[in-house]
KEDONU-643733 format. One record per atom (N, C-alpha, C, O): x, y, z. Coordinates in steps of 0.001 Angstrom, whole numbers, padded with zeros to 6 digits, always signed. Example, Ala and Ser with C-alpha at 12.3 -4.5 7.8 and 13.67 -1.06 7.14 Angstrom:
# KEDONU-643733
+013190-005690+007800
+012300-004500+007800
+013200-003300+007800
+014236-003319+008465
+012850-002250+007080
+013670-001060+007140
+012900+000030+007870
+013409+001138+008039
# end
This chain:
# KEDONU-643733
-016807-013291-018665
-015897-011882-018368
-015610-011461-019630
-015152-012221-020483
-015896-010056-019856
-015647-009137-021016
-014043-009353-021158
-013287-009624-020225
-013686-009179-022507
-012507-009067-022793
-011707-007950-022124
-010646-008145-021532
-012209-006951-022244
-011701-005610-021769
-011261-005645-020117
-010240-005238-019564
-012197-006154-019700
-011957-006263-018131
-010845-007411-017852
-010101-007157-016904
-010588-008793-018620
-009794-009381-018455
-008338-008800-018975
-007346-009383-018538
-008189-007965-019655
-007068-007421-020042
-006414-006629-019080
-005200-006564-018888
-007659-005801-018267
-007256-004893-017232
-006841-005616-016093
-005918-005122-015446
-007397-006830-015659
-006896-007790-014721
-005509-008142-014803
-004732-008266-013856
-005262-008299-016069
-003837-008954-016614
-002899-007812-016222
-001923-008041-015507
-003184-006555-016688
-002555-005506-016443
-002108-005407-014975
-000968-005441-014513
-003256-005280-014378
-003046-005288-012681
-002135-006411-011993
-001383-006212-011040
-002350-007682-012682
-001374-008646-011811
-000035-008705-012508
+000873-009270-011899
+000206-008208-013679
+001522-008008-014146
+002243-007005-013319
+003372-007209-012872
+001508-005833-013113
+001976-004616-012572
+002468-004764-011144
+003444-004180-010672
+001636-005654-010489
+001908-005948-009136
+002924-006849-008830
+003583-006789-007792
+003097-007831-009862
+004040-008834-009486
+005529-008201-010038
+006566-008619-009523
+005568-007294-010986
+006882-006862-011298
+007210-005837-010407
+008318-005879-009873
+006348-004816-010123
+006494-003883-009128
+006981-004306-007536
+007680-003619-006790
+006354-005741-007235
+006724-006095-005973
+008051-006707-006019
+008830-006502-005088
+008415-007510-007110
+009802-008027-007229
+010818-006745-007065
+011735-006639-006251
+010413-005832-008030
+011513-004758-008086
+011740-004155-006688
+012909-003903-006392
+010853-003914-005865
+010788-003152-004465
+011509-004296-003568
+012068-003974-002519
+011484-005385-003927
+012038-006434-002978
+013726-006444-003153
+014510-006659-002228
+014097-006159-004562
+015362-006106-004919
+015944-004560-004654
+017134-004353-004417
+015073-003649-004718
+015421-002293-004487
+015782-002288-002981
+016804-001674-002674
+015096-002875-002040
+015251-003014-000526
+016524-003649-000274
+017369-003200+000501
+016639-004751-000980
+017824-005751-000628
+019340-005172-001239
+020397-005138-000608
+019133-004772-002524
+020641-004458-002983
+020515-002985-003709
+021471-002595-004379
+019111-002009-003554
+019112-001107-003986
+019219-000735-005521
+019375+000394-005987
+019113-001807-006134
+019182-001954-007645
+017505-002632-008105
+016822-003296-007326
+017176-002344-009245
+015877-003010-010093
+016378-003217-011566
+016813-002293-012253
+016270-004574-012002
+016873-004786-013230
+016285-004288-014390
+015078-004516-014463
+016717-003755-015198
+016260-002963-016664
+015503-004230-017241
+014579-003885-017976
+015641-005613-017108
+015014-006258-017787
+013507-006443-017464
+012750-006949-018293
+013068-006004-016189
+011927-005865-015554
+011053-004904-016456
+009948-005165-016931
+011755-003776-016587
+010875-002581-017332
+010862-002761-018746
+010173-002017-019444
+011608-003744-019279
+011509-004179-020668
+010402-005214-020779
+009775-005355-021829
+010216-005782-019921
+009337-006989-019729
+007854-006258-019771
+006979-006457-020614
+007801-005371-018653
+006425-004694-018496
+006264-004118-019575
+005282-004590-020148
+006865-003129-020278
+006703-002529-021603
+006250-003468-022461
+005095-003412-022884
+006937-004255-022752
+006680-005596-023793
+005463-005934-023795
+004782-005705-024795
+004914-006559-022662
+003550-007152-022330
+002656-005935-022416
+001682-006079-023155
+002789-004733-021797
+001844-003717-022048
+001516-003413-023542
+000402-003125-023980
+002706-003529-024267
+002545-003289-025868
+001576-004262-026546
+000728-003913-027367
+001785-005531-026121
+000741-006765-026588
-000337-006693-026163
-001197-007170-026903
-000758-006170-024998
-002252-006438-024329
-002587-005050-025035
-003804-004930-025176
-001825-003917-025540
-002551-002545-026209
-003078-003208-027662
-004182-002975-028153
-002104-004038-028213
-002201-004444-029580
-003889-005397-029534
-004881-005176-030229
-003731-006274-028645
-004963-007260-028464
-006188-006403-028161
-007288-006732-028606
-006007-005202-027337
-007099-004324-027157
-007697-003832-028492
-008901-003801-028749
-006821-003501-029199
-007255-002717-030406
-007752-003575-031315
-008628-003072-032019
-007494-004692-031537
-008170-005817-032352
-009421-006187-031616
-010355-006372-032396
-009659-006314-030637
-010782-006833-029933
-011776-005866-029479
-012797-005716-030150
-011572-005141-028327
-012600-004073-027629
-012613-002705-028202
-013640-002038-028334
-011000-002185-028654
-010929-000886-029169
-010864-000156-027780
-010999-000621-026648
-010638+001020-028169
-010405+001881-027172
-011632+002968-027150
-012246+003326-028155
-011877+003437-025779
-012987+004444-025626
-012363+005887-025927
-013174+006777-026182
-011171+006166-025922
-010662+007441-026236
-009168+006964-026683
-008263+006746-025877
-009075+006861-027835
-007639+006562-028518
-006493+007372-028343
-005328+006975-028376
-006984+008822-028107
-006176+010131-028090
-005314+009908-026819
-004149+010296-026733
-005951+009283-025886
-004870+009130-024685
-003700+008086-024956
-003118+007735-023930
-003362+007667-025840
-002321+006688-026300
-001380+007734-026506
-000207+007525-026199
-001733+008857-026992
-000615+010161-027046
+000361+010354-025959
+001535+010643-026194
-000167+010180-024638
+000141+010269-023461
+001597+009352-023300
+002612+009767-022742
+001443+008127-023875
+002532+007257-023641
+004043+007861-023934
+004961+007827-023115
+004115+008396-025205
+005473+009160-025421
+005947+010363-024520
+007081+010681-024161
+004430+011062-024211
+004800+012134-023275
+005054+011933-021991
+005809+012667-021353
+004509+011022-021546
+005039+010576-020276
+006529+010098-020218
+007326+010325-019307
+006751+009385-021379
+008174+008784-021254
+009455+009786-021344
+010605+009737-020908
+008700+010725-022123
+009821+012011-022087
+009870+012707-020817
+010914+012953-020214
+008523+013065-020375
+008441+013838-019190
+009355+013220-017968
+010053+013942-017256
+009266+011821-017818
+009911+011103-016638
+011451+010980-017025
+012275+010834-016122
+011862+011040-018401
+013142+011247-018944
+013811+012635-018176
+014788+012784-017443
+012901+013454-018659
+013456+015011-018363
+013579+015174-016712
+014561+015760-016257
+012677+014704-015933
+012670+014607-014641
+013913+014091-014157
+014616+014742-013385
+014233+012901-014592
+015514+011854-014380
+016709+012777-014741
+017550+012861-013846
+016935+013431-015783
+017952+014218-016165
+018132+015457-014985
+019184+015686-014390
+016963+016124-014817
+017191+017312-013829
+017239+016846-012489
+017223+017709-011611
+017303+015466-012108
+017408+014853-010685
+016260+015393-009927
+016481+015880-008818
+014955+015360-010441
+013693+015586-009924
+012967+014579-009756
+011774+014801-009549
+013440+013170-009790
+012844+012158-009550
+013973+011415-008818
+015158+011734-008914
+013377+010120-007876
+014311+009637-006850
+015158+008714-007569
+016139+008462-006870
+015191+008055-008768
+016225+006983-009504
+015919+006870-010758
+014797+007181-011157
+016875+006406-011572
+016738+005830-012877
+015729+004622-012704
+014678+004653-013344
+015978+003675-011953
+014897+002805-012002
+013566+002932-012051
+012797+002333-012802
+013165+004189-010755
+011877+004673-010773
+011218+005288-012163
+010097+004962-012555
+012037+006178-012814
+012039+006797-013938
+011426+005742-015060
+010435+005953-015759
+012136+004727-015063
+012037+003608-016185
+010816+002807-015741
+010236+002157-016611
+010380+002778-014551
+009197+001696-014089
+008019+002793-014513
+007068+002282-015103
+007947+004240-014293
+006730+004700-014639
+006798+004731-016588
+005834+004592-017340
+007887+004902-016878
+007887+004741-018450
+007315+003343-018928
+006631+003244-019947
+007570+002515-018302
+006935+001073-018665
+005409+000912-018381
+004653+000361-019181
+004978+001474-017087
+003706+001764-016793
+002805+002729-017772
+001578+002683-017858
+003557+003488-018390
+002809+004447-019322
+002390+003237-020398
+001220+003104-020756
+003327+002480-020815
+002580+001636-022055
+001669+000581-021277
+000548+000424-021760
+001934-000039-020336
+001252-000981-019402
-000096-000516-019243
-001019-001246-019604
-000288+000469-018809
-001733+001314-018288
-001740+002666-018982
-001401+003632-018298
-002037+002836-020082
-002096+004184-020517
-003756+004738-020459
-004020+005911-020725
-004591+003956-020160
-005926+004355-020002
-006325+003750-018563
-005636+002926-017961
-007574+004298-018093
-008066+003878-016987
-008649+002601-016924
-009677+002307-017535
-007941+001743-016110
-008088+000225-016389
-009503-000106-015568
-009364-000629-014462
-010804+000155-016021
-011951-000242-015159
-012074-001605-015139
-011816-002292-016128
-012535-002157-013846
-012761-003563-013519
-013754-003440-012414
-013615-003137-011229
-014762-003749-013105
-016307-003811-012395
-016505-002439-012073
-016509-001562-012936
-016719-002160-010489
-016819-000544-010224
-015445-000148-009895
-015513+000875-009213
-014402-000454-010053
-013265-000029-009454
-012490+000679-010903
-012558+000110-011993
-011793+001937-010712
-011566+002707-009631
-012878+003444-009111
-013863+003720-009794
-012680+003710-007734
-014030+004184-007170
-014540+005749-007828
-015614+006146-008280
-013023+006471-007604
-013215+007779-008433
-012896+007834-009972
-011752+007647-010388
-013835+008067-010698
-013489+007885-012202
-013351+009263-012781
-013038+009305-013970
-013548+010510-012085
-013643+011826-012786
-012206+012425-013281
-012141+013539-013801
-011137+011658-013093
-009960+012193-013700
-009910+012317-015243
-010570+011614-016008
-009222+013099-015536
-008937+013428-016990
-007488+012914-017489
-007160+012671-018651
-006734+012815-016364
-005122+012892-016239
-004858+011040-017064
-005657+010104-017020
-003769+011069-017592
-003212+009493-017796
-003004+008813-016808
-002547+009241-015748
-003371+007477-017088
-003351+006517-015807
-001946+006506-015242
-001807+006537-014019
-000855+006463-016078
+000367+006166-015425
+000638+007722-014618
+001347+007772-013614
+000051+008818-015136
+000120+010089-014109
-000283+009898-012868
+000360+010210-011865
-001564+009283-012901
-002260+008995-011524
-001291+008166-010819
-000985+008677-009742
-000800+007244-011018
+000096+005991-010418
+001052+006828-009869
+001425+006611-008716
+001568+007867-010586
+003065+008657-010318
+002685+009573-008941
+003260+009515-007854
+001448+010505-009351
+000793+011570-008268
+000721+010733-007170
+001418+010981-006186
-000205+009538-007198
-000410+008896-006158
+000768+008328-005230
+000737+008315-003999
+001628+007944-005896
+003032+007347-005370
+003591+008567-004348
+003862+008534-003148
+003644+009567-005257
+004347+010967-004304
+003510+011015-003124
+004040+010877-002021
+002306+011188-003227
+001256+011781-002205
+001408+010593-000785
+001022+010889+000346
+001991+009352-001115
+001740+008064-000256
+003040+008610+000376
+003084+008893+001573
+004013+008742-000387
+005785+009039-000370
+005728+010063+001055
+006430+009982+002062
+004540+011120+000710
+004975+012562+001597
+004120+012095+003008
+004352+012769+004011
+003091+010912+003131
+002625+010404+004213
+003371+009771+004980
+002824+009398+006018
+004773+009425+004808
+005596+008453+005542
+006109+009482+006899
+006387+008978+007987
+006162+010528+006723
+006622+011393+008301
+005364+011130+009237
+005491+010940+010447
+004275+011134+008652
+002881+010788+009610
+002963+009508+010030
+002570+009307+011179
+003366+008590+009412
+003587+007077+009862
+004730+006873+010991
+004646+006092+011938
+005627+007583+010751
+006961+007557+011616
+006559+008407+012952
+007010+007931+013993
+005789+009579+013075
+005208+010149+014042
+004561+009308+014918
+004879+009194+016102
+003337+008500+014184
+002679+007766+014834
+003458+006371+015545
+003076+005874+016605
+004306+005997+014953
+005119+004796+015486
+005750+005372+016587
+005652+004811+017679
+006509+006612+016443
+007322+007059+017785
+006547+007385+018815
+007105+007561+019899
+005303+007518+018729
+004208+008068+019489
+003942+006728+020562
+003758+006746+021779
+003995+005651+019672
+003463+004358+020329
+005028+004051+021156
+005097+003564+022284
+005915+004352+020529
+007258+003889+021176
+007673+004896+022200
+008673+004661+022878
+006958+006052+022379
+007044+006965+023365
+008323+007688+023139
+008963+008158+024080
+008701+007781+021892
+009941+008509+021498
+009557+009738+020733
+009761+009737+019519
+009002+010827+021329
+008392+012132+020567
+009339+013040+020966
+009252+013733+021979
+010584+013042+019883
+011371+014241+020078
+011639+015034+018558
+012372+014506+017722
+010955+016370+018300
+010811+016762+017087
+012249+017445+016797
+012686+018106+017739
+012948+017391+015778
+012056+016978+014363
+012437+015533+014202
+011803+015061+013258
+013283+014597+014801
+013510+013437+014987
+012367+012502+014501
+012455+011729+013547
+011228+012695+015335
+010166+011658+015444
+009366+011747+014001
+008574+010851+013712
+009558+012666+013259
+008879+012940+011972
+009512+012168+010752
+008864+011795+009774
+010951+011966+010949
+011873+011670+009969
+012391+010409+010264
+012747+009801+009254
+012570+009740+011453
+013217+008546+011625
+012661+008154+013140
+011727+008593+013811
+013672+007117+013374
+013296+006203+014528
+014481+006005+015330
+015562+006191+014772
+014463+005657+016549
+015728+005080+017203
+016278+003725+016911
+015509+002779+016740
+017607+003581+016844
+018213+002228+016626
+019595+002341+017227
+020285+003353+017348
+019897+000902+017634
+021078+000650+018026
+022028+000640+017004
+021706+000198+015901
+023248+001100+017229
+024490+001159+016409
+024997-000082+015830
+025393-000153+014667
+024984-000887+016507
+024823-002404+015686
+023791-002591+014703
+024093-002855+013539
+022427-002460+015132
+021749-002639+013964
+021719-001997+012798
+021471-002520+011711
+022108-000219+013110
+022083+000658+012135
+023329+000150+011083
+023160+000084+009865
+024380-000134+011644
+025645-000463+010660
+025192-001505+009395
+025665-001467+008260
+024266-002341+009833
+023962-003477+009317
+022400-003093+008284
+021821-003943+007608
+022070-001960+008378
+020752-001601+007797
+020983-000465+007108
+021914+000320+007287
+019755-000369+005993
+019883+000785+004970
+019218+002229+005735
+018135+002675+005355
+019873+002772+006658
+019263+004014+007180
+020691+004729+007406
+021826+004282+007573
+020083+006196+007332
+021318+007138+007772
+020928+007873+009093
+019836+007989+009651
+022217+008347+009425
+022058+008897+010928
+021152+010210+010862
+021169+010852+009812
+020433+010603+011828
+019885+011865+011966
+020320+012783+013141
+019716+013743+013620
+021713+012162+013542
+022586+012847+014445
+024270+012902+014015
+024920+012090+013356
+024630+013992+014560
+026049+014043+014534
+026700+014661+015618
+026111+015474+016330
+028199+014243+015843
+028725+014928+016869
+029448+015935+016587
+030473+015808+015916
+028985+017224+017106
+029750+018421+016885
+030150+019181+018178
+029352+019465+019071
+031435+019471+018180
+032122+020075+019360
+031899+019283+020429
+031657+019826+021507
+031939+017812+020327
+031652+016837+021276
+030046+016728+021771
+029774+016157+022828
+029082+017281+020978
+027947+017198+021448
+027157+016674+020498
+027586+016736+019346
+025899+016070+020724
+025041+015356+019960
+024299+016418+019178
+023751+017248+019904
+024156+016586+017959
+023300+017751+017067
+022574+016678+015976
+022855+015589+015476
+021392+017722+015914
+020408+017045+014649
+021077+017044+013314
+021921+017920+013128
+020906+016461+012657
+021798+016191+011186
+020875+015606+009998
+020381+014484+009884
+020810+016612+009240
+019903+016089+007979
+020530+015015+007170
+021702+014787+007471
+020023+014301+006210
+020399+013032+005652
+021799+013515+004760
+021800+014341+003846
+022962+012774+005281
+024355+013277+004654
+024140+012814+003098
+023412+011866+002802
+024759+013486+002274
+024969+012918+000741
+025504+012026+000753
+024993+011035+000229
+026832+011945+001376
+027885+010684+001288
+027878+010201+002704
+027912+011019+003623
+027835+008868+002935
+027611+008632+004324
+028428+006803+004201
+027884+005865+003619
+029741+006734+004887
+030251+005515+004754
+029823+004966+006277
+030264+005480+007305
+028845+003784+006253
+028595+003200+007576
+029485+002738+008526
+029167+002934+009699
+030581+002140+008283
+031318+001769+009377
+032297+003131+009973
+032583+003130+011171
+032771+004236+009107
+033177+005044+009651
+032255+006309+010287
+032593+006977+011264
+031175+006460+009611
+030158+007352+010287
+029811+006767+011735
+029900+007466+012745
+029444+005541+011752
+028884+005137+013219
+029948+004636+013898
+029687+003746+014708
+031047+004966+013784
+032188+004837+014585
+032360+005805+015568
+032732+005640+016730
+031937+007228+014772
+032166+008412+015972
+031410+008204+017199
+031918+008345+018312
+030089+007838+016984
+029143+007604+018082
+029735+006256+019083
+029554+006154+020297
+030464+005306+018218
+030533+003942+019172
+031873+004662+020038
+032136+004118+021110
+032555+005610+019711
+033771+006069+020104
+033465+007023+021653
+034103+007104+022702
+032494+007497+021293
+031576+008337+022469
+030862+007400+023450
+030262+007825+024437
+030952+006163+023144
+030156+005151+023883
+028537+005010+023771
+027842+004179+024356
+028085+006093+022820
+026583+005809+022357
+026240+004767+021952
+026942+004291+021060
+024902+003882+022470
+024632+002754+021835
+023606+002819+020763
+023444+001973+019884
+022792+004141+020965
+021316+004231+020328
+021363+005421+019584
+022103+006247+020119
+020805+005831+018474
+020633+007026+017845
+019405+007050+017002
+018665+006136+016637
+019381+008367+016785
+017868+008417+015955
+018758+008295+014214
+019832+008806+013898
+017850+007461+013387
+018071+007178+012132
+016974+007472+011408
+015890+007697+011945
+017185+007498+009984
+015997+007756+008842
+016055+006634+007891
+017066+006563+007192
+015324+005930+007779
+015222+004826+006752
+015411+005394+005178
+014961+006436+004703
+016240+004344+004521
+016585+004817+003046
+015419+004000+002422
+015624+002851+002032
+014266+004555+002331
+013004+003980+001880
+012909+004065-000040
+012697+005128-000625
+013051+003144-000535
+013202+003252-002358
+011798+003861-002457
+010886+003738-001639
+011797+004398-003368
+010525+005318-004004
+009956+004100-004776
+008779+004259-005103
+010539+002867-005161
+009709+001743-005498
+008545+001287-004790
+007503+001094-005416
+008618+001075-003428
+007681+000824-002531
+006304+001556-002817
+005316+000931-003200
+006308+002915-002605
+005301+003935-002698
+004671+003834-004159
+003469+004027-004342
+005458+003553-005072
+005006+003550-006416
+004082+002270-006688
+002961+002318-007195
+004868+000913-006186
+003770-000221-005833
+002510-000014-005191
+001469-000521-005609
+002579+000692-004221
+001299+001155-003487
+000495+002125-004207
-000716+001956-004064
+000850+003106-004953
+000544+003974-005768
-000443+003302-006959
-001603+003565-007278
+000475+002372-007446
-000061+001568-008613
-001452+000945-008159
-002498+001119-008784
-001321+000119-006871
-002684-000415-006183
-003898+000422-005993
-005042+000090-006304
-003496+001635-005402
-004423+002502-005062
-004957+003096-005916
-006046+003593-005631
-004446+003275-007215
-004992+003905-008634
-005977+002973-008905
-007136+003387-008931
-005747+001716-009127
-006928+000739-009450
-007961+000625-008386
-009069+000215-008733
-007780+000896-007282
-009018+000750-006440
-009656+001883-006246
-010887+001866-006261
-008805+003343-005977
-009511+004560-005738
-009679+005184-006897
-010811+005464-007291
-008522+005501-007630
-008253+006373-008628
-007383+007552-008080
-006557+007487-007170
-007755+008687-008853
-006505+009903-008651
-006981+010601-007470
-008070+011171-007401
-006094+010530-006521
-006350+010857-005303
-006030+012476-005341
-006720+013247-004676
-005055+012891-006076
-004927+014512-006194
-006094+015016-006762
-006508+016022-006185
-006908+014550-007928
-007913+015010-008574
-008841+015242-007466
-009348+016351-007296
-009078+014264-006723
-010223+013820-005737
-010263+015073-004774
-011300+015688-004525
-009007+015386-004256
-008641+016321-003163
-009203+017657-003677
-009933+018431-003058
-008682+017792-005039
-008888+018997-005810
-010291+019606-005764
-010628+020722-005369
-011078+018539-006297
-012381+018492-006436
-013248+018887-005126
-014190+019674-005034
-012632+018096-004160
-013389+018578-002636
-013421+020011-002348
-014453+020614-002051
-012041+020638-002464
-011925+021992-001947
-012681+023050-003014
-013095+024157-002670
-012773+022554-004245
-013249+023357-005131
-014607+023392-005348
-015078+024154-006192
# end
């Protein structure tokens, strides 16, 4: 096996392991330890050094995108245009781990993109995140709970289960009637769901608090397998 392929396989394995663990902790505690991104970035830097002294780089100019992506993610985070601090740090670390397209045999399938690989991972994750409403609609069609706009934003859940889950209600009580409600900025589960219990309501529409770390993990895998989804879509229409 060529040294370059081996290094890329290591990048893939390291990324999957760390992002999977971060997704798990994000779901359970809504936190992902900073040490994960320090570890990912450190391993990425070591792999880059090994690659420089062994196989070299096809286009070393792409390494300038490492600081560019780090600054760009920091700006997005400060402007609150990205989902959270851990997500921004994850993409910063990925910029070091996989700054160049990591070719493994015939993958990724779409090799036309000129964008840095960390950007491809980020854009793929955003696209996959946007597809969540479609999956919710399909789920609700199967459950025969089709009521817009609820069915593209969430699903029905019992009050008891909702109080123990990472979800927001898509309903509110206004003037004694149930009304549609966008995700509340601040919501106390015990107090918020009690309003429904007092009305004798046992089941309501809720929307899941899906951490961006999960689409980021999916975007990482899709980037290695397919490549740049956004670039491929643009080329299709052009």
